[in-house]
Structure formats: structure tokens, C-alpha cells
N, C-alpha and C positions, 0 to 999 in steps of 0.2 A: 625153820631149819637154818643151820649156820651156813655162812657163805662158803666155807671151805669144803662143804659136802659136795660130792659128785651127785649129779641128778639126771633123771630121765625127763626130758623136756617135752611134755605133751599134757593134755588134760582137757576135760570138758568144763563148761561153765557152771554146771550144776553139781556134779559130784554125787557122792553117796554118803551114807552115815558111817561112822567109824565101825559100828557093829557089822554092817553088811560088808564093809571093806575087809574086816578081819575074817569073815566067812570066805571071801574070795581069796585072801591070802592062804588060808588053811587049805582050800581046794587046790590052789596052785602047788603048794608044798606036797600034797598027797597024790595029785593026779598028773601034773605037767611033767613030761619026761625030760625036758631041757632043764627046768628048775631042779628036778631031782638029780640030774647028771652033774650039774655044776655044784650043787650042795655036796654030793658025794666026793667030787674033786677037791673041795675045800677040806673035807675030812681026811682024805688021802694026803693032802699037803700039810697036814698037822694043825689045821684051823677049823675044827668042827664047830658048827653053829646050832644052837638049840632053837626050838620053836619061838622062844621069847626074844630071839635076835630080830624077829620080823614083827613090825607093829604098824597099825594105821595111825595117822596123825593129820590134823588139819594144818595145812601149810600156808604160809603167807606169800609164797612164790608160786608161779605157774609151772608146776613140775608134776610128773607122775610119781616120783619118789626120789629118794636119796640114800646115799651110804654115808654114815657117820662112823668113822673108824673106831671110836671108843664106845659107841652106843648100838650100832647095828644098822638094819635096813628099815627105812620108813617108807610106807606107801601113803601118798597124799590122798586121803579119803575124799576131800572136797574137789579133787581134780580127776578122779576116775569114776566111771560108771559101769564098765563092762569087764567081764572076766579076762578077755584077751588083753585089755590095757594093764591089768594087774600082772598077768603072765609076762608080758613084755618088760614091765618095770622091774619085776623081781629078777628076771634073767639078767637084765642090764646091771642092776645093783649087785647081784651076786658075782658078776664078773669083776666089778670094782673090788669087792671083798676078796676075791681070789687073787687079783693082782696085788692088793695090799698085803695079803698073806705071803705071797712070793717075794715081794720087794719090800723088805722091812723098812727101808729108808725112804719110802715114797712120801712126798710132800705135796699135798693137794693144793697148796697155795702157790706152788711153783708151776708156771705155765708149761714148761717142758715136760715135767712129770705128768701133768694132767693130760697133755696132748698125747703122750706115749700111752697112757692108760686108755684113752679113747680109741687110739689106733689099734690096740690089742683087742678091743671089742670086735672090730672088723675081722681080725684074724680068727677069733673064736667062732664067729658066725660061719666063716668058711669051713672050719673044722666040723661044726655041728651039722652043716648041710650036706657034707659028703659022706 
């Protein structure tokens, strides 16, 4: 994963296979209400994402996943083992994608932009929980 990518920082030491990770991604996309909600918000904001936007990948960093603005969302198969980890990582990365969609000039290498994006994650969680 590139250094400029936003990432969900967690993971297990064993992980899972890319094939099993893809199954968990598909399950999240079809069954997790928060993932579905944020994905629909992306579509409404003019940035629809196809299923190929989400993919498993073996990552060299300890992260659950990452958002690469020109490539999509990666879930680190070697760092996740459970469905709830994939659900959390997808939600987190979808929020980065949503913020990127809204803020066309977002620069992931700028600390202020990155911090602003991370703080909006908290604001989204408050909205989703109420």
C-alpha cells in the first residue's frame, strides 16, 4: 500500500486468505447496513462505486485496510480474520472515499487534510449512532 493511502489501523497476526477476505467483503457489501448506507451516500454525492472498487490485498503494513484515491478500497487479507474487522475497515475506508468525493482538493499527504478527514470519521459515527 502506498504511504499516502488512508488506513484502518488494526489487524491480527495471522490474517486470512485473499479468497476468504473477498467473501467477507462481499458479505459486508450485501448485508452490513452501515456499509450499504455510506455506499449509497457516495452514489448520491455523485461518486458511485462498483463492486470492483473493493478488493483484498496482502499488505506490507499493519493495517486493516486503506483507501487509494485512484484505485479504490483495499482490505488487508493478511491482517483481518473476522467479519466484524472487515465491516469496520470497509466503513472506515468508505468514509474516506466519501470525504474525498466531497472535497475534490483533498491531499492525503497534507497533515491538516488528513487530520480533518479523520475527525469527520467521528462526526459520521455520531450521525450513524443516532
